[in-house]
Phi, psi and omega in degrees: 000146175290110187293343182275352184279116175249133184266134181216166173289140179289152175259162178303324181289349179275350195300318181291323178292323177295316179299318179295321177300314181297318179299317179297318182289323182282336189310317182284350187285144176303332177298320179296319179294327177290319181292318182226088184299330183281109188299325184291338180259349195300309186295318181297315180296316179301316182295319183288322177290316180299325180301327178298316183283327176298313177300318181297321180294335177297333182260327187238020180193220176205160179226130175239142183223161167279154183304327181275002180058034174267353178209149180210145172237125183241124182218166181238141177273093181264056176284336175211175180297136176241151182285163172288168176303148180301132178054039189301313186296319179289322178292322177296317178299318178295322184281319189255346180060230184287357176263003182302324182299324180293320176296322179293321177299313179299311179304315182296316181294319180291319180296320182295331183272337185292136179297156178266353178293158176300130180199169172260129182256106176279097186281321180220139162226115188230142174236131179304140182309320182291342183256004182286160181066028176241006180085006181292319178298322177297319179296320179295318180293322178294318178298315179299314180300315183295320179297316182290323181293331178294330180253001175057047179255140169290160179230151181226138176212173180230131187238157171228153172058219188288347181301333185302321181296322180295314182294327177301321180291342178258020172094003178276143177241136182291145176250184181300130185289155176244125176255123177287149180303116182053036183220191184286170178265136175247133180249108172295149179222143182237142178231133169246162183297126179222149175272141179179174182291151175288119184275007186304322185270004182241355185234067179294335180291347181297342176298345179264008180302139182239165174297152189235345181208181188270357179126246183065000000 
């Protein structure tokens, strides 16, 4: 792990940098290509759509970042039903243009699968490409785990690709997969409080964890 990385709560002034970080981390993922097939627009659209959800988490969840803003975890407190972002459909249309429908499809599929019980929804965990493979992602997951265990809340997230193995080591179990229309497979994962060894020293690959979904 990068010993210089200190995890703190994000500030309002961090929101655009957090959105840009998530867009950079998500950009290589097949999910990003499905959401925005046009490569020249992909990063900009991802950043602008993600910014809507980052802002929403400031009001209905929390965001934690490393001091250097090389990693971020964005989540929602779904202890009860929460509203969608203000003016979401019009803001999504402005941000995504003709790809807005794909984000809406993704949002709908993920929302339909998410449990209605009180839980913490880990919407994004992202590590900047230049900071991956340094254990930063592992540190973020350990921090996230410890916070949830103090309040004894289950957690829910959605994964793609190799990220699933990392989350399994932190107590998450895969649920029934979701296949996007002519697109990649997303695996929802659920975690309940469990006792077990600290995986920080065994999962160096967690530094490569990437963002996994569009929010919701």
